[in-house]
C-alpha positions, -999 to +999 in steps of 0.1 A: -281-199-905-260-203-874-258-238-861-272-246-827-256-270-803-281-298-797-277-325-771-307-347-779-339-351-799-375-362-795-399-380-817-435-368-813-465-391-819-486-364-836-517-385-838-518-392-801-515-355-791-545-336-778-529-302-780-529-295-742-498-272-744-483-287-712-451-297-730-446-261-743-445-246-708-424-275-693-396-273-719-366-256-702-347-247-735-380-236-751-375-257-782-411-269-786-439-248-802-474-257-811-485-257-847-507-228-857-518-238-891-518-276-890-537-302-870-536-340-865-563-363-878-585-356-847-583-319-852-557-310-825-527-288-829-495-305-819-459-296-809-430-293-832-393-294-823-366-269-832-328-273-828-315-270-793-330-299-774-311-309-743-329-343-738-340-333-703-372-353-707-395-326-692-418-330-722-422-367-717-427-364-680-455-339-682-473-353-712-506-371-703-508-388-736-472-402-738-465-387-772-427-381-767-398-404-771-365-388-760-330-396-771-297-381-758-268-378-782-235-394-771-218-362-783-237-329-789-244-321-825-246-287-843-279-285-862-292-257-884-315-233-865-352-240-872-376-270-872-364-305-870-383-321-899-383-357-888-393-351-852-431-353-859-442-388-866-475-391-884-490-426-883-521-442-897-550-440-872-587-443-873-600-408-865-633-422-853-633-448-826-663-470-821-671-476-785-669-511-772-699-521-750 
């Protein structure tokens, strides 16, 4: 695989995502894609990152659920093409929330 110059990365809080797709359209380098065969604990598809992030923060700015943390590298890195395995953060959550009255 040809390495891709990557200027930053994101961590995605998978369990907070509601699958709205806003981040996909907002991403200038087009390095986010929604899962097609996996969902979070609440049943929503979620975005995944591939190499080539520029750390522009467009995903974080458009996300209504604040699922993105963005980091910019001090010096660009060459990463293998394809998904960035550790970008999706799965955390323990209660899939059913009890209302508070």
